[in-house]
Structures are given as C-alpha cells and as structure tokens.
NUKEMI-16725 format. One line per 5 residues: their letters; for each residue x, y, z of C-alpha. Coordinates in steps of 0.001 Angstrom, whole numbers, plus 500000, padded with zeros to 6 digits. Example, Ala and Ser with C-alpha at 12.3 -4.5 7.8 and 13.67 -1.06 7.14 Angstrom:
REM NUKEMI-16725
as = 512300:495500:507800  513670:498940:507140
END
This chain:
REM NUKEMI-16725
xxxxx = 259918:091084:661474  262734:093168:660037  263359:094578:656580  266950:094166:655331  268288:096084:652327
xxxxx = 271547:095452:650475  272632:098013:647899  275662:098530:645674  277199:102004:645441  279563:103724:643024
xxxxx = 278892:101173:640302  280239:103295:637463  283315:104273:639460  284023:100610:640169  283379:099381:636608
xxxxx = 285451:102125:634971  288261:102179:637548  290436:100649:634828  290658:101694:631169  290953:098003:630221
xxxxx = 287836:096549:628656  288442:093098:630123  288338:094513:633644  285249:096593:632807  283422:093467:631639
xxxxx = 284389:091413:634691  283593:094192:637142  280137:094752:635654  279407:091035:635954  280369:091000:639632
xxxxx = 277759:093687:640298  275048:091344:638986  275885:088768:641667  274368:090659:644595  271181:088586:644575
xxxxx = 273008:085188:644368  275340:086306:647165  272409:087173:649425  270625:083886:648676  273640:081627:649108
xxxxx = 274622:083375:652333  271136:083101:653815  271152:079383:653054  274629:078901:654516  273678:080803:657669
xxxxx = 270283:079077:657774  268415:082382:657905  265007:082197:656183  264347:085215:653956  261256:086549:652220
xxxxx = 261845:088443:648962  260518:091991:648948  262383:093665:646070  265040:092215:643777  266529:094572:641206
xxxxx = 269895:095451:639718  272138:096606:642545  269491:096400:645266  267964:093503:647190  265388:093885:649965
xxxxx = 264310:090886:652046  262369:090319:655253  263668:088206:658150  262118:087065:661419  264243:088834:664031
xxxxx = 266787:091551:664680  269384:088848:665359  268776:087321:661922  268956:090740:660297  272261:091566:661970
xxxxx = 273738:088140:661153  272643:088336:657510  274117:091808:656968  277353:090764:658635  277668:087536:656622
xxxxx = 276739:089017:653226  279041:092044:653442  281899:089846:654667  281364:087395:651808  281406:090199:649227
xxxxx = 284517:091722:650772  286281:088366:650403  284827:087404:647017  284767:090736:645180  287075:093313:646780
xxxxx = 286302:096717:645374  282539:096169:645130  280881:098656:647468  277860:097102:649201  275986:098305:652257
xxxxx = 273463:096435:654351  270935:098051:656713  267836:096817:658521  264793:098361:660172  261838:096887:662094
xxxxx = 258614:096373:660140  255296:097836:661215  253509:094500:660715  254135:091107:659175  253285:092531:655750
xxxxx = 255430:095056:653886  254002:098570:653778  254943:101784:652024  256232:103140:655347  258504:100112:655792
xxxxx = 260127:100733:652434  260573:104439:653163  262170:103662:656538  264729:101210:655191  265710:103565:652356
xxxxx = 266139:106411:654840  268326:104179:657020  270472:103333:653992  270899:107021:653122  271967:107856:656687
xxxxx = 274423:104986:656759  275981:106002:653446  276873:109414:654891  278818:107939:657798  280795:105082:656272
xxxxx = 284356:105297:654917  284919:105061:651140  285749:101720:649535  289147:103025:648414  290184:103066:652095
xxxxx = 290458:099270:651900  293488:099522:649645  295865:101886:651381  299060:102464:649447  302482:103681:650516
xxxxx = 305341:105119:648454  307312:101861:648392  304432:099686:647127  304253:098961:643406  300972:100142:641854
xxxxx = 298944:097786:639740  298710:098372:636014  296394:101237:635029  295560:102084:638641  296917:103783:641737
xxxxx = 295921:100828:643908  298738:098557:645144  299574:095526:643023  299143:091972:644251  301029:088834:643196
xxxxx = 299247:086999:640398  298221:083406:641069  298743:082699:637389  301960:084064:635998  301385:086785:633415
xxxxx = 303418:086221:630209  304173:089936:630124  305060:090089:633799  302345:092677:634436  300753:092925:637866
xxxxx = 297309:094243:638728  295493:095508:641792  293369:093074:643786  290039:094425:642417  291490:094395:638901
xxxxx = 292767:090830:639233  289384:089565:640421  287542:091471:637681  289805:090093:634949  289237:086564:636227
xxxxx = 285470:087065:635830  285592:088439:632274  285039:085088:630557  282072:084258:632810  280660:087700:632099
xxxxx = 280859:087191:628349  279304:083724:628681  276435:085256:630644  275819:087874:627955  275972:085327:625159
xxxxx = 273492:083303:627173  271122:086251:626892  271791:086400:623161  270989:082696:622799  267381:083437:623749
xxxxx = 266981:085874:620852  265891:084280:617541  268271:086379:615426  271339:086090:617687  271037:082487:618824
xxxxx = 273209:081006:616063  275729:083829:615739  277801:083476:618902  281143:083507:617059  280311:086765:615301
xxxxx = 279454:088260:618704  282998:087508:619932  282704:085242:622984  286392:085636:623874  286988:088841:625910
xxxxx = 290558:089155:624610  289374:088977:620991  286655:091472:621811  289192:093875:623314  291403:093581:620228
xxxxx = 288414:094218:617946  287574:097447:619762  291229:098528:619848  291351:098197:616059  288577:100750:615592
xxxxx = 289302:104409:614910  286260:105465:616943  284385:103752:619734  281307:104907:621574  279955:104690:625076
xxxxx = 276157:104654:625210  274170:105325:628368  270447:104566:628403  268136:105461:631259  264412:104838:631659
xxxxx = 262125:107785:632349  260085:107803:635538  261149:104368:636772  262082:105625:640218  258780:107477:640567
xxxxx = 256895:104386:639403  258550:102216:642062  258140:104813:644822  254496:105423:643949  253606:101778:643455
xxxxx = 251690:101525:646748  249426:104419:645742  248764:103065:642241  247827:099478:643002  244098:100172:642996
xxxxx = 244316:101984:639654  245404:098764:637937  242457:096971:636276  241236:094129:638469  241557:091529:635726
xxxxx = 245193:092464:635028  246064:092574:638724  244604:089154:639416  246209:087662:636319  249683:089113:636947
xxxxx = 249927:089214:640754  247561:086330:641574  245740:088280:644301  243564:091379:644799  244919:094908:645283
xxxxx = 243369:094907:648767  245424:091883:649822  247844:092669:652670  250764:091219:650670  249855:092946:647395
xxxxx = 252583:095605:647636  255407:093101:648094  254202:090847:645288  253659:093811:642952  257120:095194:643680
xxxxx = 258736:091845:642874  256732:091581:639661  257647:095112:638573  261363:094540:639296  261393:091353:637257
xxxxx = 259444:092784:634331  261626:095910:634104  264795:093824:634217  263461:091540:631477  262439:094504:629333
xxxxx = 265915:096052:629578  267611:092787:628609  265173:092058:625784  265495:095595:624413  269268:095252:624545
xxxxx = 269130:091995:622574  266783:093599:620031  269274:096435:619529  272188:093983:619411  270380:092045:616686
xxxxx = 269705:095246:614730  273398:096170:614848  274446:092620:613932  272201:092786:610859  273605:096202:609968
xxxxx = 277157:094839:610303  276368:092082:607785  275054:094664:605344  278261:096664:605820  280407:093587:605178
xxxxx = 281717:093382:608755  282253:089901:610204  282218:090729:613914  279884:092744:616087  281854:094432:618897
xxxxx = 278992:095252:621265  279796:095185:624980  277127:095830:627606  278967:097137:630647  275951:097725:632875
xxxxx = 272651:096038:632061  269608:095755:634290  267174:097713:636387  266287:100925:634607  269595:101782:632959
xxxxx = 272257:100315:630693  275740:101264:629529  277146:099843:626303  280467:100137:624486  280460:099586:620719
xxxxx = 281849:100669:617369  281366:104411:616921  279651:103897:613552  276982:101641:615080  276404:103576:618309
xxxxx = 273517:105804:617242  271710:102986:615357  272085:100818:618483  270702:103531:620763  267738:104227:618474
xxxxx = 266923:100505:618153  267141:100121:621932  264813:103050:622615  262261:101816:620088  262388:098278:621516
xxxxx = 262128:099587:625091  258953:101520:624274  257459:098604:622345  258207:096000:625007  256975:098109:627933
xxxxx = 253819:098860:625955  253291:095150:625327  253738:094241:628991  250272:094304:630618  251551:095095:634112
xxxxx = 254047:097838:633215  251714:099464:630713  248906:099572:633275  251165:101545:635626  252162:104099:632989
xxxxx = 249989:107061:632095  250872:106636:628413  250517:102855:628268  254272:102487:627734  257568:103784:629101
xxxxx = 260113:106013:627425  263842:106484:627957  266706:108862:627278  269988:107957:625579  273365:109650:625472
xxxxx = 276050:108625:622954  279669:109740:623350  281770:108899:620287  285502:109088:621061  288858:107839:619833
xxxxx = 289538:104215:620696  292192:105043:623300  290109:107678:625094  289521:106746:628781  286230:104868:629103
xxxxx = 285346:106414:632449  285503:109913:630971  283479:108827:627945  280926:107302:630304  280633:110557:632259
xxxxx = 279972:112377:629003  277412:109794:627835  275612:109943:631181  275404:113740:631036  274099:113557:627459
xxxxx = 271434:111060:628530  270430:113381:631350  270148:116275:628886  268010:114139:626583  265706:113106:629438
xxxxx = 265297:116728:630575  264331:117785:627054  261888:114883:626810  260056:115952:629958  259310:119360:628412
xxxxx = 257703:117961:625276  253972:117792:624783  254179:114315:623291  255601:111513:625417  258574:110004:623583
xxxxx = 262109:108769:624036  264965:111152:623291  268539:110854:622065  271566:113129:622198  275117:112516:621060
xxxxx = 278537:114151:620967  281426:113279:618654  284627:114221:620443  287140:115588:617964  289288:117448:620488
xxxxx = 290567:115086:623191  292442:117830:625060  289263:118744:626963  288597:115894:629396  285944:117335:631686
xxxxx = 282377:116377:630624  280907:119531:632152  283327:121707:630188  282576:119803:626981  278840:120204:627365
xxxxx = 279177:123835:628416  280929:124575:625111  278082:122809:623302  275243:124529:625190  275115:127714:623050
xxxxx = 274182:125596:620024  271172:123898:621619  267460:124580:621663  267731:125508:625356  269864:128488:624371
xxxxx = 267261:129635:621886  264500:129627:624486  266567:131033:627367  268896:133521:625680  267243:134243:622313
xxxxx = 270276:132735:620555  269214:130854:617409  269613:127084:617886  272312:125573:615676  271397:121942:616336
xxxxx = 268195:119945:616704  269581:117704:619439  268249:116018:621511  266196:114185:618906  262747:112703:619465
xxxxx = 262377:108986:618805  258908:108592:617324  258607:104859:616846  256575:103629:613880  255462:107107:612869
xxxxx = 255419:107576:609107  257178:110588:607635  255254:112920:605371  257106:113919:602216  258128:116665:601671
xxxxx = 259326:117032:605238  257945:119957:607215  260411:122714:608208  262890:121519:610868  262085:122330:614486
xxxxx = 263792:122198:617842  264224:118582:618937  263568:117270:615443  262408:113668:615061  265240:111194:614516
xxxxx = 263698:109655:611406  263489:113077:609761  267117:113899:610644  268309:110522:609393  266528:111047:606085
xxxxx = 267943:114565:605747  271438:113161:606436  270944:110620:603622  269967:113407:601225  272818:115619:602436
xxxxx = 275392:112824:601916  274133:112110:598411  273060:108575:599338  269375:109076:598537  267697:111328:596005
xxxxx = 265876:114279:597498  262147:114476:596607  261876:115741:593036  265510:114993:592140  266363:112468:589447
xxxxx = 269639:111337:591032  271289:111622:594470  273479:114690:594901  275790:115425:597825  275758:118877:599358
xxxxx = 279179:120445:598565  281623:119708:601403  283442:123020:601176  280245:125057:601358  278975:122918:604248
xxxxx = 282238:123534:606125  281974:127293:605542  278407:127406:606839  279355:125365:609903  282256:127719:610665
xxxxx = 280054:130799:610314  277361:129332:612589  279944:128214:615154  281291:131764:615313  277801:133287:615456
xxxxx = 276756:131642:618715  279607:133370:620532  278630:136803:619268  275701:139107:619948  273812:142013:618465
xxxxx = 274883:143333:615103  277889:140982:614769  275753:137931:615351  273114:139086:612873  275869:139694:610320
xxxxx = 277190:136137:610710  273723:134627:610491  273130:136647:607321  276385:135251:605864  275246:131706:606609
xxxxx = 271884:132417:605000  273637:133938:602000  275730:130782:601532  272546:128718:601787  270631:130898:599319
xxxxx = 273571:130810:596930  273459:127006:596976  269703:127132:596426  270164:129380:593386  272115:126610:591667
xxxxx = 269743:124517:589591  271286:121172:590581  271192:121952:594304  267833:123708:594614  265797:120543:595203
xxxxx = 268313:119265:597771  268434:122571:599673  264633:122787:599784  264386:119194:601028  266882:119738:603868
xxxxx = 265057:122882:604944  267555:125039:606837  271239:125894:607085  270885:125643:610873  271081:121842:610579
xxxxx = 274564:121913:609093  276399:120962:612301  274216:117911:612779  274206:116843:609137  277985:116927:608759
xxxxx = 278392:114737:611856  275670:112257:610903  276796:111903:607297  280293:111102:608559  279481:108679:611376
xxxxx = 276419:106707:610212  276871:103578:608050  275812:103966:604428  273332:101069:604554  271674:102625:607607
xxxxx = 271168:105879:605718  269848:104026:602666  267258:102305:604853  265915:105670:606015  263934:106155:602794
xxxxx = 260153:105981:603274  258383:103338:601174  256974:105961:598843  260543:107014:597926  262144:103553:597901
END
C-alpha cells in the first residue's frame, strides 16, 4: 500500500493577496475544500481510499498501489488547478511499511512533501504577465474577462474572480456554524449574511483588527501521538477509539479522532467568542456584529473584526479553547495539563490598512505571546496586541522592533525597566483578590482590565466613593517620559524614570487621586492603560468588576 498526502501551501499569502474582504472570505473558503476535492476525485476515478489524517489544509490517505497513488495525485491537483486557480496544493506518495499506518510511514511522507516543496515552481508562475496585459483590480496578476458584467466595469484576476464568486457560499458556511450555537442560532441577520453588507460595515469603522490565534503544542502532540497512545487510560481509549492501544490500526484511528476533535474545538471556541462579542454589541447599542473568520480550522484561526471588540473576542476565544479542550476526554488525556492553551495576537489598524500587512503583524504578535507563555511556570494562554497609530511603518518586524524595548524581555535581557505588561496571561475562572497585588511582568488580563476600568473612571477604585478618571494630561506626560526613557541609558535613563515617578507621586499626593493611584499600582502601566481605556468598550470594562465590588 501507499500513503498519499495532499497539502495546501502559502495559505495566508493566497487569502490576503487582495485587500478586498470579499475576496479574502471566498479564498479562505476554497482552502477548506481540500478534503471534498480529494473524496470526489477518488470516487470519480474509482480509486478506493482509506483515511489516515484529515485536517485543515492537509489530507493523508492510503491507497492500494503505486498506480492508484500516481493517478490520485494527478487527478486531484488537476481538479484544483481548474476549480480554484491560485490555491497551492501539492501531492506526494510513499510506500508503506505494512498494511497498517506506522509512525515511520508518516515521517516518510512528510519528508517527501518537504523535498518536493523545495523543487517546485511558485504558484505565481501560473499567471505570467506582460507589459501590454491589463492587471486585475488590486493585484499585479493579469485580468480576465468577467462572465457576469460588472456594473462598474472593473476586472479582476482569475484567482480573484473565483474567490469573489465563492464569498456568498463562504458566508453561508460560517452562518451554518453559527446556527449550531444556542446564542447565535436566531441572530443570522445581525451577523450580516451578505458579504457586500459585511464589507460595507467594516469599511464604516474607524479601526478594524486582525486577530491571529494559534494553539500551543498541537504540532508536537500530533507528531508524538504514536509514542503517547499507551499513556491514554484504557477506558478512555476504548470509549473514544473503539479499540485497544495495541491494535495495529490504533495510530490511524487515533490520528483521525484527534484531527476531528481539534477542528471541532476551534470552531466551537470561535462560535463562543462570536456569541460573546454579539452580546457585547447589544450592550453597546450596536445592531450588527462584523466578525469575519478568514482562516478557521486545525490549530489556528485568523479573524477580522471591529477594533473595539478585537481584544474581548480574543480573550473569549482563548478561554473557550482552554475550557473545551479540557472537557474533551481524548484531547485532555493527551495533554500534560489536562487542557490545551493558545497564543493570540491582535493588530488594531485603520480600516483602509492592508489586511495582509495587519495579518503579518498579528501573526508575529501571536508568536511573541506563545514564546512568553512557554517561559511561564503556570500553563496558560497568552495575549498580545498592538494599536497602530503610525501607518507610515509597514514592516511588521520594524514595528515590533520599535516596541521591543518596552517589553518584559528587555527587562530580563538588557536590564531596561519594562514599560508594558504585555503579553498578558489569560487565567480563566481565577478570582481576583482585592486589593490587587503589585503589577508584574506578563500581568493577568483580568487584573489589567480591572485597572483599565479604574483608570478610565468607569469603576470606583477600592476605597473610593465614586469613580474618578486618572487625569489625561498627566497620563500623557508620564507616557512620553517613559517612551523617552527606554531609548536612553545610565544617568539620563535614571533621570527620566525619576521624573515619571515624580509625576506619579505628585498624583498620589492629591487626596482625590490617592486611592486610584494605589489601586493601579505603578506608573509603568501607563502605556497599556491609555491604550486599553481608549479601545475597550465601556460595558466590557464595567463587567470587569469582581462580585465583591459590583
């Protein structure tokens, strides 16, 4: 028998090739069709297949002979080239050691795929352009005649045309997911089923956000599955997989089960977060909920939404992801902590900022959050964000490099005092103790959210009779002093830090502000607090109050 693996490549590049949301939605939907394409092609070619692994962007099956493997790869890749030009899919096959899938079989087919990827031409080579060809809108690829006349006379590239045609199906698919959620099932109109209306809703916003969410340790869990089968309790294994760990087919069945459960968890966590944002929108008096999942499945997700709701969405997703993986008997038995965690990056930008650049920034922020999470003693999800005020800097690496001196990594590596507590720790269902302890590196999100509510004058600080906002002018001065301090050293830096402390102590000396200053805990949080007080919805900050202060 032979193992055949189909895999999509450059997914983000393909999805964000256009700055148009409608094309992003359609392109992301096309990437979800890899499994149906493989199945329909195998049936059409009359090639029996045995599922080995089915996940987002990757399908592995077993076939009887080398001839079948070659024919299946040829037919599937040709079908995708005709059906979805621009989608980059490879197919490779390797002989199996026996009739049952082994760890070595999986390693061999992945190695073959990696070798093949190094030798093949890029997908962009399919669409060669010349100086006299008209480019499609928003792309350098050549335009193609539209089958349906565009009222505006605009023409698009072939990949863009196909993606736009799939946008409505994509939105229907996502609303189908929402229909399974008890809170979202009867709110389809508020979720904007029409892609054009959705695009207009996002264009009307002053700030939008791209959110990237990535599970921790998923790749290692899948790669190490063969070695961990016997560590799963016998009762759980027999209940979930319907065989014993010693069964020759246990690895294949376990891999399929893990793929399906992880995919379900990602979709369910997304719907939980969508519902949380929809509820928040109602409280804010907003009729529509512009949430657009661009990539959803496997172990990662990318979402576009209103900038004000981005951080609440990411936090709700991370909490739901932990809760749902912990409740799943199979996934939790494979995790050392009885649940899985994830990292999230949120890039808040102006509505006309290129999505592909915002995605790059969100992905880098998620990576930073995951790295910080791995260093913590307590296993937890982590969140980082960046609000882009200056759109003249377009390179994500340059943006994050300018932010690095403010982070906790700088404090540990260069002895520069940290000026932000990001990335934050998401400590689900952990009660806050009031008064809050002094702020630390990688502060918990719930504590930062509560401090932001006090800072903005939305909630009363412990011991205060009424809410009081921290003076904006003084907050701006402290932020400016701290921003200058991180770029200095020695005596000059100490002088700036002393100025910031002096401003803070001066505020504390005022009777009305003393309780508020003591509750917040440190002037070093000023950069974070100004951002959070500005971006987070008022009702979300109000809800941060512990029960004892409500």
